[in-house]
ZADO-1210 file (C-alpha; in nm, 4 decimals, padded with zeros to 6 digits):
<atoms>
<atom x="-08.0850" y="00.4054" z="-12.1296" code="MET" pos="1"/>
<atom x="-08.2488" y="00.3002" z="-12.4828" code="ASN" pos="2"/>
<atom x="-08.4615" y="-00.0271" z="-12.4892" code="ARG" pos="3"/>
<atom x="-08.5104" y="-00.3011" z="-12.7246" code="ILE" pos="4"/>
<atom x="-08.7583" y="-00.5493" z="-12.6687" code="THR" pos="5"/>
<atom x="-08.7982" y="-00.7638" z="-13.0095" code="SER" pos="6"/>
<atom x="-08.5334" y="-00.9537" z="-13.2223" code="PRO" pos="7"/>
<atom x="-08.7381" y="-00.8211" z="-13.5233" code="LYS" pos="8"/>
<atom x="-08.6468" y="-00.4598" z="-13.4364" code="ASN" pos="9"/>
<atom x="-08.5126" y="-00.2842" z="-13.7366" code="SER" pos="10"/>
<atom x="-08.1695" y="-00.1972" z="-13.5395" code="ARG" pos="11"/>
<atom x="-08.1438" y="-00.5268" z="-13.4509" code="VAL" pos="12"/>
<atom x="-08.1777" y="-00.6526" z="-13.8089" code="LYS" pos="13"/>
<atom x="-07.8981" y="-00.3940" z="-13.9219" code="GLU" pos="14"/>
<atom x="-07.6589" y="-00.5408" z="-13.6536" code="TRP" pos="15"/>
<atom x="-07.7372" y="-00.9000" z="-13.7451" code="ASN" pos="16"/>
<atom x="-07.5947" y="-00.8265" z="-14.0642" code="LYS" pos="17"/>
<atom x="-07.2257" y="-00.7724" z="-13.9197" code="LEU" pos="18"/>
<atom x="-07.2460" y="-01.1515" z="-13.8539" code="LYS" pos="19"/>
<atom x="-07.1356" y="-01.1836" z="-14.2255" code="ARG" pos="20"/>
<atom x="-06.8361" y="-01.0446" z="-14.3749" code="LYS" pos="21"/>
<atom x="-07.0263" y="-00.8712" z="-14.6685" code="LYS" pos="22"/>
<atom x="-07.2301" y="-00.6764" z="-14.3751" code="GLY" pos="23"/>
<atom x="-06.9147" y="-00.5965" z="-14.2012" code="ARG" pos="24"/>
<atom x="-06.7384" y="-00.4794" z="-14.4941" code="ASP" pos="25"/>
<atom x="-07.0260" y="-00.2506" z="-14.6046" code="LYS" pos="26"/>
<atom x="-07.1168" y="-00.1145" z="-14.2605" code="ALA" pos="27"/>
<atom x="-06.7117" y="-00.0779" z="-14.1521" code="GLY" pos="28"/>
<atom x="-06.8084" y="-00.2526" z="-13.8136" code="ALA" pos="29"/>
<atom x="-06.8081" y="-00.5496" z="-13.6274" code="PHE" pos="30"/>
<atom x="-06.9657" y="-00.7357" z="-13.3250" code="ILE" pos="31"/>
<atom x="-06.7954" y="-00.8494" z="-12.9967" code="ILE" pos="32"/>
<atom x="-06.9397" y="-01.0369" z="-12.7168" code="GLU" pos="33"/>
<atom x="-06.8784" y="-01.1051" z="-12.3810" code="GLY" pos="34"/>
<atom x="-06.7259" y="-00.8768" z="-12.1016" code="PRO" pos="35"/>
<atom x="-06.3736" y="-00.9442" z="-12.1560" code="HIS" pos="36"/>
<atom x="-06.3612" y="-00.8591" z="-12.5205" code="LEU" pos="37"/>
<atom x="-06.5604" y="-00.5552" z="-12.4745" code="ILE" pos="38"/>
<atom x="-06.3404" y="-00.4593" z="-12.1784" code="GLU" pos="39"/>
<atom x="-06.0174" y="-00.5129" z="-12.4008" code="GLU" pos="40"/>
<atom x="-06.1823" y="-00.2782" z="-12.6561" code="ALA" pos="41"/>
<atom x="-06.2694" y="00.0230" z="-12.4332" code="LEU" pos="42"/>
<atom x="-05.9404" y="-00.0169" z="-12.2478" code="LYS" pos="43"/>
<atom x="-05.7410" y="00.0074" z="-12.5646" code="HIS" pos="44"/>
<atom x="-05.9582" y="00.2942" z="-12.7202" code="LYS" pos="45"/>
<atom x="-06.1717" y="00.0894" z="-12.9776" code="ALA" pos="46"/>
<atom x="-06.4491" y="00.2731" z="-13.1320" code="GLU" pos="47"/>
<atom x="-06.7316" y="00.1255" z="-12.9619" code="VAL" pos="48"/>
<atom x="-07.0741" y="00.2816" z="-13.0738" code="THR" pos="49"/>
<atom x="-07.3207" y="00.0558" z="-12.9264" code="ASP" pos="50"/>
<atom x="-07.3200" y="-00.1336" z="-12.5890" code="LEU" pos="51"/>
<atom x="-07.6290" y="-00.3792" z="-12.5875" code="ILE" pos="52"/>
<atom x="-07.6766" y="-00.5205" z="-12.2330" code="ILE" pos="53"/>
<atom x="-07.9347" y="-00.7634" z="-12.1085" code="ASP" pos="54"/>
<atom x="-08.1444" y="-00.6235" z="-11.8194" code="LYS" pos="55"/>
<atom x="-07.9800" y="-00.8165" z="-11.5610" code="SER" pos="56"/>
<atom x="-07.6340" y="-00.7167" z="-11.6591" code="PHE" pos="57"/>
<atom x="-07.4455" y="-00.4756" z="-11.4409" code="ARG" pos="58"/>
<atom x="-07.1990" y="-00.2385" z="-11.6345" code="ILE" pos="59"/>
<atom x="-06.8758" y="-00.2326" z="-11.4682" code="PRO" pos="60"/>
<atom x="-06.7694" y="00.0872" z="-11.2829" code="SER" pos="61"/>
<atom x="-06.4459" y="00.0976" z="-11.4699" code="ASP" pos="62"/>
<atom x="-06.6114" y="00.0931" z="-11.8281" code="TRP" pos="63"/>
<atom x="-06.6167" y="00.4432" z="-11.9669" code="HIS" pos="64"/>
<atom x="-06.9388" y="00.4323" z="-12.1647" code="THR" pos="65"/>
<atom x="-06.9932" y="00.7967" z="-12.2302" code="GLY" pos="66"/>
<atom x="-06.9177" y="00.7984" z="-12.5776" code="ASN" pos="67"/>
<atom x="-07.1486" y="00.4947" z="-12.7069" code="MET" pos="68"/>
<atom x="-07.5327" y="00.4285" z="-12.7107" code="THR" pos="69"/>
<atom x="-07.6273" y="00.1793" z="-12.4350" code="THR" pos="70"/>
<atom x="-07.9249" y="-00.0170" z="-12.5061" code="TRP" pos="71"/>
<atom x="-08.1159" y="-00.2544" z="-12.2577" code="VAL" pos="72"/>
<atom x="-08.2587" y="-00.5536" z="-12.4280" code="ALA" pos="73"/>
<atom x="-08.4375" y="-00.8519" z="-12.3620" code="THR" pos="74"/>
<atom x="-08.2646" y="-01.2085" z="-12.3618" code="SER" pos="75"/>
<atom x="-08.4070" y="-01.2805" z="-12.6824" code="SER" pos="76"/>
<atom x="-08.2455" y="-00.9893" z="-12.8541" code="VAL" pos="77"/>
<atom x="-07.9103" y="-01.0600" z="-12.7075" code="ILE" pos="78"/>
<atom x="-07.9308" y="-01.4302" z="-12.8071" code="GLU" pos="79"/>
<atom x="-07.9998" y="-01.2836" z="-13.1825" code="GLU" pos="80"/>
<atom x="-07.7034" y="-01.0985" z="-13.1620" code="LEU" pos="81"/>
<atom x="-07.4515" y="-01.3286" z="-12.9994" code="ALA" pos="82"/>
<atom x="-07.2798" y="-01.6122" z="-13.1775" code="ASP" pos="83"/>
<atom x="-07.2343" y="-01.8332" z="-12.8782" code="THR" pos="84"/>
<atom x="-07.4614" y="-02.0801" z="-12.7280" code="GLU" pos="85"/>
<atom x="-07.4555" y="-01.9361" z="-12.3965" code="THR" pos="86"/>
<atom x="-07.4427" y="-01.5645" z="-12.4247" code="PRO" pos="87"/>
<atom x="-07.3013" y="-01.3471" z="-12.1453" code="GLN" pos="88"/>
<atom x="-07.5402" y="-01.0620" z="-12.1495" code="GLY" pos="89"/>
<atom x="-07.3595" y="-00.8075" z="-12.3283" code="VAL" pos="90"/>
<atom x="-07.2536" y="-00.7402" z="-12.6907" code="VAL" pos="91"/>
<atom x="-07.1087" y="-00.4441" z="-12.8351" code="ALA" pos="92"/>
<atom x="-07.0838" y="-00.2821" z="-13.2040" code="ILE" pos="93"/>
<atom x="-06.7371" y="-00.1748" z="-13.2828" code="VAL" pos="94"/>
<atom x="-06.6174" y="00.0406" z="-13.5817" code="GLN" pos="95"/>
<atom x="-06.3440" y="-00.1294" z="-13.7776" code="ALA" pos="96"/>
<atom x="-06.1345" y="00.1907" z="-13.8483" code="GLY" pos="97"/>
<atom x="-05.8499" y="00.2048" z="-14.0853" code="SER" pos="98"/>
<atom x="-05.5270" y="00.0918" z="-13.9268" code="LYS" pos="99"/>
<atom x="-05.1827" y="00.2010" z="-14.0446" code="GLU" pos="100"/>
<atom x="-04.8380" y="00.0113" z="-13.9562" code="MET" pos="101"/>
<atom x="-04.5250" y="00.1784" z="-13.9027" code="GLU" pos="102"/>
<atom x="-04.2048" y="-00.0592" z="-13.9787" code="LEU" pos="103"/>
<atom x="-03.9087" y="-00.0141" z="-13.7357" code="SER" pos="104"/>
<atom x="-03.5874" y="-00.1873" z="-13.8086" code="SER" pos="105"/>
<atom x="-03.5695" y="-00.3779" z="-13.4954" code="ASP" pos="106"/>
<atom x="-03.9357" y="-00.4683" z="-13.5048" code="GLY" pos="107"/>
<atom x="-04.0863" y="-00.8044" z="-13.5507" code="SER" pos="108"/>
<atom x="-04.3819" y="-00.8822" z="-13.7398" code="TYR" pos="109"/>
<atom x="-04.6124" y="-01.1822" z="-13.8838" code="LEU" pos="110"/>
<atom x="-04.7132" y="-01.2186" z="-14.2349" code="LEU" pos="111"/>
<atom x="-04.9840" y="-01.4556" z="-14.2951" code="LEU" pos="112"/>
<atom x="-05.0333" y="-01.6196" z="-14.6135" code="ASP" pos="113"/>
<atom x="-05.3892" y="-01.7867" z="-14.6479" code="GLY" pos="114"/>
<atom x="-05.4578" y="-01.8702" z="-14.3009" code="ILE" pos="115"/>
<atom x="-05.8201" y="-02.0280" z="-14.3226" code="GLN" pos="116"/>
<atom x="-05.9109" y="-02.1537" z="-14.0099" code="ASP" pos="117"/>
<atom x="-06.0712" y="-01.8747" z="-13.7671" code="PRO" pos="118"/>
<atom x="-05.9276" y="-02.0414" z="-13.4528" code="GLY" pos="119"/>
<atom x="-05.5735" y="-02.0746" z="-13.5858" code="ASN" pos="120"/>
<atom x="-05.5901" y="-01.7135" z="-13.6727" code="LEU" pos="121"/>
<atom x="-05.7167" y="-01.5876" z="-13.3467" code="GLY" pos="122"/>
<atom x="-05.4628" y="-01.8058" z="-13.1758" code="ALA" pos="123"/>
<atom x="-05.1768" y="-01.6754" z="-13.3807" code="ILE" pos="124"/>
<atom x="-05.2662" y="-01.3125" z="-13.3080" code="ILE" pos="125"/>
<atom x="-05.2832" y="-01.3853" z="-12.9227" code="ARG" pos="126"/>
<atom x="-04.9417" y="-01.5830" z="-12.9509" code="THR" pos="127"/>
<atom x="-04.7749" y="-01.2581" z="-13.1439" code="ALA" pos="128"/>
<atom x="-04.9113" y="-01.0314" z="-12.8904" code="ASP" pos="129"/>
<atom x="-04.7517" y="-01.2590" z="-12.5948" code="SER" pos="130"/>
<atom x="-04.4266" y="-01.2809" z="-12.7742" code="ALA" pos="131"/>
<atom x="-04.3992" y="-00.8969" z="-12.8312" code="GLY" pos="132"/>
<atom x="-04.4592" y="-00.8794" z="-13.2038" code="ALA" pos="133"/>
<atom x="-04.5008" y="-00.5240" z="-13.3558" code="ASP" pos="134"/>
<atom x="-04.7569" y="-00.6035" z="-13.6036" code="GLY" pos="135"/>
<atom x="-04.9550" y="-00.8569" z="-13.8195" code="VAL" pos="136"/>
<atom x="-05.0101" y="-00.8363" z="-14.1949" code="ILE" pos="137"/>
<atom x="-05.2741" y="-01.0455" z="-14.3214" code="LEU" pos="138"/>
<atom x="-05.2320" y="-01.1529" z="-14.6597" code="GLY" pos="139"/>
<atom x="-05.4628" y="-01.2622" z="-14.9542" code="ASN" pos="140"/>
<atom x="-05.6832" y="-01.5738" z="-14.8710" code="GLY" pos="141"/>
<atom x="-05.6679" y="-01.5227" z="-14.4949" code="THR" pos="142"/>
<atom x="-06.0023" y="-01.5558" z="-14.3029" code="VAL" pos="143"/>
<atom x="-06.1540" y="-01.2068" z="-14.2259" code="ASP" pos="144"/>
<atom x="-06.0061" y="-01.0596" z="-13.8803" code="LEU" pos="145"/>
<atom x="-06.3561" y="-00.9775" z="-13.7708" code="TYR" pos="146"/>
<atom x="-06.5032" y="-01.3330" z="-13.8024" code="ASN" pos="147"/>
<atom x="-06.6714" y="-01.4156" z="-13.4415" code="SER" pos="148"/>
<atom x="-06.4534" y="-01.7112" z="-13.3851" code="LYS" pos="149"/>
<atom x="-06.1146" y="-01.5370" z="-13.4862" code="VAL" pos="150"/>
<atom x="-06.2466" y="-01.2697" z="-13.2496" code="LEU" pos="151"/>
<atom x="-06.3070" y="-01.4882" z="-12.9484" code="ARG" pos="152"/>
<atom x="-05.9758" y="-01.6713" z="-13.0181" code="SER" pos="153"/>
<atom x="-05.7524" y="-01.3477" z="-12.9902" code="THR" pos="154"/>
<atom x="-05.8987" y="-01.3067" z="-12.6163" code="GLN" pos="155"/>
<atom x="-05.8742" y="-00.9283" z="-12.6811" code="GLY" pos="156"/>
<atom x="-05.5150" y="-00.9437" z="-12.8633" code="SER" pos="157"/>
<atom x="-05.6585" y="-00.7708" z="-13.1823" code="LEU" pos="158"/>
<atom x="-05.6833" y="-00.4563" z="-12.9886" code="PHE" pos="159"/>
<atom x="-05.3328" y="-00.4559" z="-12.8602" code="HIS" pos="160"/>
<atom x="-05.1207" y="-00.4613" z="-13.1645" code="LEU" pos="161"/>
<atom x="-05.1448" y="-00.3485" z="-13.5305" code="PRO" pos="162"/>
<atom x="-05.3238" y="-00.5724" z="-13.7752" code="ILE" pos="163"/>
<atom x="-05.3616" y="-00.4650" z="-14.1316" code="VAL" pos="164"/>
<atom x="-05.4632" y="-00.6527" z="-14.4495" code="LYS" pos="165"/>
<atom x="-05.2140" y="-00.6299" z="-14.7562" code="GLY" pos="166"/>
<atom x="-05.0339" y="-00.7857" z="-15.0460" code="ASN" pos="167"/>
<atom x="-04.7349" y="-00.9724" z="-14.8974" code="LEU" pos="168"/>
<atom x="-04.5239" y="-00.9293" z="-15.1986" code="LEU" pos="169"/>
<atom x="-04.5583" y="-00.5579" z="-15.1664" code="GLU" pos="170"/>
<atom x="-04.4717" y="-00.5557" z="-14.7958" code="TRP" pos="171"/>
<atom x="-04.1678" y="-00.7911" z="-14.8041" code="ILE" pos="172"/>
<atom x="-03.9601" y="-00.5464" z="-15.0219" code="PRO" pos="173"/>
<atom x="-04.0512" y="-00.2377" z="-14.7753" code="ARG" pos="174"/>
<atom x="-03.9323" y="-00.4604" z="-14.4841" code="MET" pos="175"/>
<atom x="-03.6094" y="-00.5452" z="-14.6554" code="LYS" pos="176"/>
<atom x="-03.5582" y="-00.1742" z="-14.7405" code="GLU" pos="177"/>
<atom x="-03.5892" y="-00.1023" z="-14.3402" code="LYS" pos="178"/>
<atom x="-03.3160" y="-00.3711" z="-14.2720" code="GLY" pos="179"/>
<atom x="-03.5719" y="-00.6326" z="-14.1361" code="ILE" pos="180"/>
<atom x="-03.4665" y="-00.9841" z="-14.2157" code="GLN" pos="181"/>
<atom x="-03.7433" y="-01.1938" z="-14.3828" code="VAL" pos="182"/>
<atom x="-03.7976" y="-01.5617" z="-14.2988" code="PHE" pos="183"/>
<atom x="-04.0289" y="-01.7984" z="-14.5017" code="GLY" pos="184"/>
<atom x="-04.1427" y="-02.1267" z="-14.3455" code="THR" pos="185"/>
<atom x="-04.0671" y="-02.4518" z="-14.5671" code="SER" pos="186"/>
<atom x="-03.8560" y="-02.7855" z="-14.5447" code="LEU" pos="187"/>
<atom x="-03.7626" y="-02.6943" z="-14.9128" code="LYS" pos="188"/>
<atom x="-03.4411" y="-02.4870" z="-14.8767" code="GLY" pos="189"/>
<atom x="-03.5051" y="-02.4482" z="-14.4912" code="GLY" pos="190"/>
<atom x="-03.2891" y="-02.4698" z="-14.1934" code="ILE" pos="191"/>
<atom x="-03.4120" y="-02.5533" z="-13.8360" code="PRO" pos="192"/>
<atom x="-03.4954" y="-02.2161" z="-13.6850" code="TYR" pos="193"/>
<atom x="-03.2519" y="-02.3105" z="-13.4048" code="THR" pos="194"/>
<atom x="-02.9469" y="-02.2432" z="-13.6710" code="LEU" pos="195"/>
<atom x="-03.0679" y="-01.9189" z="-13.7651" code="SER" pos="196"/>
<atom x="-02.8289" y="-01.6119" z="-13.7089" code="ASP" pos="197"/>
<atom x="-02.8891" y="-01.3692" z="-13.4334" code="ARG" pos="198"/>
<atom x="-03.0682" y="-01.0856" z="-13.5754" code="ILE" pos="199"/>
<atom x="-03.2417" y="-00.7726" z="-13.4997" code="SER" pos="200"/>
<atom x="-03.5554" y="-00.6700" z="-13.7028" code="GLY" pos="201"/>
<atom x="-03.7175" y="-00.9720" z="-13.8476" code="TYR" pos="202"/>
<atom x="-04.0525" y="-01.0891" z="-14.0276" code="ALA" pos="203"/>
<atom x="-04.1866" y="-01.4448" z="-14.0234" code="LEU" pos="204"/>
<atom x="-04.4028" y="-01.5804" z="-14.2898" code="ILE" pos="205"/>
<atom x="-04.6582" y="-01.8411" z="-14.2043" code="LEU" pos="206"/>
<atom x="-04.8687" y="-02.0026" z="-14.4792" code="GLY" pos="207"/>
<atom x="-05.1880" y="-02.1938" z="-14.5248" code="ASN" pos="208"/>
<atom x="-05.2648" y="-02.4887" z="-14.3218" code="GLU" pos="209"/>
<atom x="-05.2716" y="-02.7330" z="-14.5739" code="ALA" pos="210"/>
<atom x="-05.0418" y="-02.5769" z="-14.8629" code="ASN" pos="211"/>
<atom x="-04.7966" y="-02.3791" z="-14.6803" code="GLY" pos="212"/>
<atom x="-04.6479" y="-02.0558" z="-14.8196" code="VAL" pos="213"/>
<atom x="-04.6640" y="-01.9766" z="-15.1778" code="HIS" pos="214"/>
<atom x="-04.3405" y="-02.0255" z="-15.3892" code="GLU" pos="215"/>
<atom x="-04.3226" y="-01.6450" z="-15.4774" code="ASP" pos="216"/>
<atom x="-04.3382" y="-01.5583" z="-15.1054" code="LEU" pos="217"/>
<atom x="-04.0640" y="-01.8193" z="-15.0157" code="LEU" pos="218"/>
<atom x="-03.8557" y="-01.7007" z="-15.3124" code="ALA" pos="219"/>
<atom x="-03.8819" y="-01.3326" z="-15.1769" code="SER" pos="220"/>
<atom x="-03.7520" y="-01.4431" z="-14.8240" code="SER" pos="221"/>
<atom x="-03.3857" y="-01.4089" z="-14.6826" code="ASP" pos="222"/>
<atom x="-03.3928" y="-01.7527" z="-14.5349" code="GLN" pos="223"/>
<atom x="-03.6397" y="-02.0391" z="-14.4857" code="ASN" pos="224"/>
<atom x="-03.6892" y="-02.1811" z="-14.1500" code="LEU" pos="225"/>
<atom x="-03.8681" y="-02.5034" z="-14.0217" code="PHE" pos="226"/>
<atom x="-03.9330" y="-02.6541" z="-13.6819" code="VAL" pos="227"/>
<atom x="-03.7871" y="-03.0245" z="-13.6507" code="PRO" pos="228"/>
<atom x="-04.0219" y="-03.2844" z="-13.5988" code="ILE" pos="229"/>
<atom x="-03.9088" y="-03.5518" z="-13.3710" code="TYR" pos="230"/>
<atom x="-04.1773" y="-03.7878" z="-13.3661" code="GLY" pos="231"/>
<atom x="-04.3954" y="-03.9431" z="-13.6394" code="GLN" pos="232"/>
<atom x="-04.6496" y="-03.6524" z="-13.6737" code="ALA" pos="233"/>
<atom x="-04.6421" y="-03.5052" z="-14.0613" code="GLU" pos="234"/>
<atom x="-04.6628" y="-03.1526" z="-13.9571" code="SER" pos="235"/>
<atom x="-04.7397" y="-02.9050" z="-13.6652" code="LEU" pos="236"/>
<atom x="-05.0607" y="-02.6879" z="-13.6399" code="ASN" pos="237"/>
<atom x="-04.9765" y="-02.3477" z="-13.7766" code="VAL" pos="238"/>
<atom x="-05.0702" y="-02.1984" z="-13.4583" code="ALA" pos="239"/>
<atom x="-04.8239" y="-02.3904" z="-13.2487" code="VAL" pos="240"/>
<atom x="-04.5398" y="-02.3385" z="-13.5153" code="ALA" pos="241"/>
<atom x="-04.6040" y="-01.9754" z="-13.4866" code="ALA" pos="242"/>
<atom x="-04.5518" y="-01.9823" z="-13.1014" code="GLY" pos="243"/>
<atom x="-04.2168" y="-02.1746" z="-13.1366" code="ILE" pos="244"/>
<atom x="-04.0758" y="-01.9897" z="-13.4057" code="LEU" pos="245"/>
<atom x="-04.1841" y="-01.6618" z="-13.2505" code="LEU" pos="246"/>
<atom x="-04.0239" y="-01.7404" z="-12.9033" code="TYR" pos="247"/>
<atom x="-03.7310" y="-01.8840" z="-13.0857" code="GLY" pos="248"/>
<atom x="-03.6527" y="-01.5766" z="-13.2931" code="LEU" pos="249"/>
<atom x="-03.7118" y="-01.3678" z="-12.9811" code="LYS" pos="250"/>
<atom x="-03.4405" y="-01.5435" z="-12.7844" code="GLU" pos="251"/>
<atom x="-03.2197" y="-01.5074" z="-13.0847" code="GLY" pos="252"/>
<atom x="-03.2327" y="-01.1271" z="-13.0966" code="LYS" pos="253"/>
</atoms>
């Protein structure tokens, strides 16, 4: 195994650039930390190029590490690369790669319009995975998928289903051509999700935490839905709304 003893090592400095979106975009790679995320990446065939472990960390026997470079590092190196206050002794570098998404007429998809909170995005992806969604499309203004908080909040779900970036106004017509019903989310011109007709394939548009879905996207939808609020709260958290709607539409299929 290779060894790194100093946070000032040139390779550590290069990896550290992956903490910023600019560095991730340039390198086409991102950092994940902790055994759970790394195990999910390996299990689902993500391209892990480097595994950096603390000298006290024991690599699980079922991790297939033959195609990557393993580095034994000091705790100070792990702390430099990790984004959490209490690192778990293992960090990995993963190639972002290019993803494609095949549309199916009976599939279910999430279109995210300007979701800005990393925790929300991660929770939505995890919920989409749990509800059996077939893909997630990140529209303009949505936080970077490889933001460290997004990665942790997905709990590995980003490795389980296709997630792509794209112009939602271009994706919506493609979905309609496949017979996929497109639902916006808005009180304006909307109906309670419980009243929506039984459907086969569908796409659900969720909008920015403060401003909701853009008007041009709502105008392109087949029907707008909302989750009724029975108490005095002004609105639901977007990730909570995603869960209610995804499972509600799932039951309606």
